[in-house]
C-alpha positions as CSV (number, residue, x, y, z in Angstrom):
1,M,195.5,100.4,116.9
2,F,198.0,99.0,119.4
3,R,198.1,100.6,123.0
4,H,200.4,99.4,125.8
5,L,199.7,100.4,129.3
6,T,201.4,99.8,132.3
7,P,200.4,100.1,135.8
8,A,201.2,103.8,135.6
9,D,198.2,104.4,133.6
10,Y,196.0,102.3,135.8
11,R,193.2,104.1,137.9
12,H,192.1,103.4,141.4
13,Q,189.1,104.0,142.8
14,P,186.8,102.2,145.4
15,W,184.2,99.5,144.6
16,A,180.3,100.6,144.4
17,N,179.5,98.9,147.6
18,G,182.8,100.4,149.4
19,R,184.5,97.3,150.5
20,G,187.4,97.2,148.3
21,V,189.6,99.1,145.7
22,T,189.5,98.3,142.0
23,V,192.2,98.6,139.4
24,E,190.9,100.2,136.6
25,L,193.1,99.2,133.3
26,A,190.8,100.1,130.6
27,R,187.4,101.1,129.7
28,A,185.4,102.6,126.7
29,D,182.1,104.8,127.7
30,G,179.1,105.9,125.4
31,P,176.2,108.7,125.6
32,D,174.6,105.7,128.1
33,G,177.7,104.6,130.3
34,L,179.8,102.0,130.4
35,I,180.6,100.1,127.3
36,W,183.2,98.2,128.6
37,R,185.5,98.3,131.1
38,L,188.6,96.0,132.4
39,S,189.9,95.8,135.6
40,M,191.6,94.4,138.7
41,A,190.4,93.7,142.4
42,T,191.7,91.7,145.6
43,V,188.7,89.9,147.8
44,A,190.4,89.4,150.6
45,E,187.1,88.4,152.9
46,D,183.6,86.6,152.3
47,G,181.1,89.4,151.4
48,P,178.7,90.8,148.5
49,F,179.7,91.9,145.1
50,S,178.8,95.2,144.1
51,L,175.3,95.2,141.7
52,F,175.9,96.2,138.1
53,P,172.3,96.8,136.4
54,G,172.8,95.9,132.8
55,I,176.1,94.7,132.7
56,E,177.5,91.7,132.1
57,R,180.9,90.3,134.0
58,N,183.5,88.0,133.5
59,L,185.8,87.1,136.6
60,T,188.9,85.2,136.3
61,V,191.0,85.1,139.5
62,I,194.8,85.3,138.4
63,S,196.5,84.7,142.0
64,G,195.2,83.2,144.9
65,P,193.2,80.0,145.7
66,G,189.8,81.5,144.7
67,F,186.2,81.3,146.3
68,R,182.9,80.5,145.7
69,L,180.3,82.7,144.3
70,E,177.1,82.2,145.6
71,G,173.4,84.1,145.3
72,S,169.8,82.9,145.7
73,A,169.9,83.0,141.8
74,L,173.7,80.9,141.3
75,A,176.6,79.6,142.5
76,L,179.6,79.5,141.0
77,K,183.0,78.2,141.6
78,A,186.1,81.1,140.8
79,R,189.0,78.9,140.6
80,P,192.5,80.3,139.6
81,M,193.1,80.7,135.8
82,A,189.2,79.8,135.1
83,P,186.8,83.2,133.7
84,V,183.6,82.6,135.7
85,A,180.9,84.9,133.8
86,F,178.1,85.8,135.7
87,P,175.2,89.4,135.4
88,G,175.9,92.0,137.4
89,D,172.4,92.6,138.7
90,V,172.1,89.6,140.4
91,E,173.2,89.7,144.1
92,I,176.3,87.8,144.5
93,S,178.7,87.3,147.3
94,A,182.1,85.8,147.8
95,V,182.0,82.9,149.9
96,G,184.8,80.9,151.5
97,V,187.6,83.1,150.6
98,A,190.5,81.4,153.0
99,A,193.0,84.1,151.7
100,P,193.1,87.0,149.1
101,S,192.8,86.5,145.7
102,Q,193.5,89.0,142.8
103,D,190.9,88.9,139.7
104,F,190.9,90.2,136.4
105,N,187.4,91.7,135.6
106,V,185.6,91.9,132.4
107,M,182.2,94.2,132.3
108,T,180.2,94.9,129.0
109,A,177.1,96.5,128.5
110,R,174.2,94.2,128.0
111,P,173.5,95.0,124.1
112,L,177.7,93.4,123.2
113,P,178.0,90.1,122.9
114,R,179.3,88.8,126.2
115,P,183.4,88.8,125.8
116,D,185.4,85.5,125.2
117,V,188.0,85.4,127.8
118,A,190.9,83.2,128.0
119,V,194.1,81.8,129.3
120,V,197.3,81.6,127.3
121,V,200.7,80.1,128.9
122,G,203.0,79.3,126.2
123,E,202.8,80.6,122.8
124,A,199.8,81.5,121.4
125,R,198.7,83.0,117.9
126,I,195.8,84.9,118.3
127,E,193.4,86.3,114.8
128,G,192.6,89.9,114.8
129,G,188.9,90.9,115.2
130,G,187.0,92.9,117.7
131,L,189.2,94.5,120.3
132,L,191.8,92.5,122.3
133,A,193.2,93.2,125.2
134,A,196.4,90.9,126.7
135,F,197.0,91.4,129.8
136,A,200.5,89.8,130.8
137,L,200.1,87.5,134.0
138,N,204.0,87.4,133.7
139,P,206.7,89.2,131.6
140,T,205.5,87.9,128.3
141,R,205.8,89.1,124.7
142,I,203.4,90.3,122.9
143,N,204.0,90.8,118.4
144,G,208.1,90.3,119.8
145,Q,207.7,92.9,122.4
146,A,208.5,92.8,125.7
147,I,205.5,93.2,128.2
148,G,205.9,93.3,131.6
149,E,204.0,91.7,134.2
150,Q,200.4,93.4,134.9
151,E,200.7,95.4,131.6
152,L,198.0,95.7,129.3
153,I,198.1,95.4,125.3
154,L,194.9,96.9,123.5
155,T,195.0,96.4,119.8
156,T,192.5,95.1,117.1
157,A,195.4,93.3,114.7
158,P,196.3,89.7,115.2
159,L,198.5,88.6,118.5
160,H,201.1,86.4,119.0
161,V,201.5,85.9,122.6
162,A,205.1,84.0,124.3
163,G,204.5,83.6,127.9
164,S,201.4,84.0,129.4
165,A,198.7,86.3,129.1
166,L,194.8,86.5,129.8
167,I,193.3,87.1,126.3
168,V,190.0,89.0,125.9
169,R,187.8,89.9,122.4
170,L,185.5,92.4,122.6
171,S,183.4,92.4,119.9
172,G,179.9,94.8,118.8
173,P,179.7,98.6,118.9
174,A,182.0,100.8,120.3
175,T,184.9,98.0,120.2
């Protein structure tokens, strides 16, 4: 399996809380709803995140200065190129937004293992296994193929990355 998605393939949809727009890159659904989703969003001001019961979230700031994620149950720093994981059913807000930050999001249903999310800069070989998503942070080569900025590769095969990309490995059923 090898899919190459470009911004023309992505869906724009309003946030569940109505305060912004999500760019949905790819998703898988099962009989009970969402299994996994890859998306982007821009956080431009302080405010609450939408609640997603039964979902684990992973957020990586891909441009901008970042912000803090704060709630009664946790406090995290969303820094550029540093993935952070948190439960989707905990009330949490973006705090300290000094300038807009674009983030890459991974959502997975709780029965699945948490995804592995890593930033690759330079050259790297990624072993196959599960579903791999490679999101180009700038023009990049993946398995020798030119991939434009903010384009996405989905595959189960090994990857050879030359450039800058966010790599997500999803494991478990329906990946």
